[in-house]
C-alpha positions as CSV (number, residue, x, y, z in Angstrom):
1,M,26.9,99.3,137.3
2,L,30.5,99.9,136.2
3,K,31.6,96.5,137.5
4,T,28.9,94.6,135.6
5,N,29.7,96.5,132.4
6,S,33.4,95.7,132.7
7,L,32.6,92.0,133.5
8,I,30.4,91.7,130.4
9,I,33.0,93.4,128.2
10,S,35.8,91.2,129.6
11,I,33.7,88.1,128.9
12,L,33.0,89.2,125.3
13,I,36.7,89.9,124.8
14,V,37.6,86.4,126.0
15,L,35.0,84.8,123.7
16,L,36.2,86.8,120.7
17,A,39.8,85.9,121.4
18,S,39.0,82.2,121.8
19,V,37.0,82.2,118.5
20,S,39.8,83.9,116.6
21,L,42.4,81.5,118.1
22,T,40.5,78.4,117.1
23,N,40.0,79.7,113.6
24,A,43.7,80.5,113.3
25,Q,44.6,77.0,114.4
26,E,42.4,75.2,111.9
27,K,43.6,77.0,108.7
28,P,47.2,75.5,108.5
29,S,45.9,72.0,108.8
30,E,43.5,72.5,106.0
31,K,46.3,73.9,103.9
32,K,48.4,70.9,104.7
33,D,45.6,68.5,103.7
34,T,45.2,70.1,100.3
35,Q,48.9,70.1,99.7
36,T,49.1,66.4,100.7
37,S,46.3,65.5,98.3
38,V,47.9,67.4,95.5
39,Q,51.2,65.6,96.1
40,H,49.3,62.3,96.2
41,D,47.7,63.0,92.9
42,D,51.1,63.9,91.3
43,I,52.6,60.7,92.6
44,Q,49.7,58.7,91.3
45,K,50.1,60.3,87.8
46,C,53.8,59.5,87.8
47,M,53.2,55.9,88.9
48,D,50.5,55.5,86.1
49,K,53.0,56.9,83.6
50,I,55.7,54.4,84.7
51,A,53.3,51.5,84.6
52,A,52.1,52.4,81.1
53,D,55.6,52.6,79.6
54,S,57.6,49.4,79.5
55,T,61.0,51.2,79.3
56,L,60.2,53.3,82.4
57,R,58.9,50.2,84.1
58,M,62.2,48.3,83.5
59,Q,64.3,51.3,84.7
60,M,62.2,51.5,87.9
61,M,62.6,47.8,88.5
62,D,66.4,48.0,87.9
63,K,66.7,50.9,90.4
64,M,64.7,49.0,93.0
65,M,66.8,45.9,92.5
66,M,70.1,48.0,92.8
67,H,68.8,49.8,95.9
68,N,67.7,46.6,97.7
69,K,70.7,44.5,96.4
70,C,72.0,43.3,99.8
71,N,68.7,43.3,101.8
72,K,66.7,40.1,101.4
73,E,63.9,41.4,103.5
74,C,63.3,44.4,101.2
75,M,63.5,42.1,98.2
76,M,60.8,39.8,99.6
77,Q,58.5,42.9,100.3
78,M,58.7,43.8,96.6
79,W,57.2,40.5,95.6
């Protein structure tokens, strides 16, 4: 009787521990996904702002040209 009770209790403890561990492992990835989507939205807003303003667009093109000045492969990827 005592052995069966202790066996049942140990099985329940293992089940509860496994459930809590799987829940703990899922939460950081969900947090990372939401943070990534927020960053993506911010980047998209900045890109839209640059595309809408001709001065910002020219400044961005100048920076890209200066950054890729000696690299023909990068220059071809921009086109």
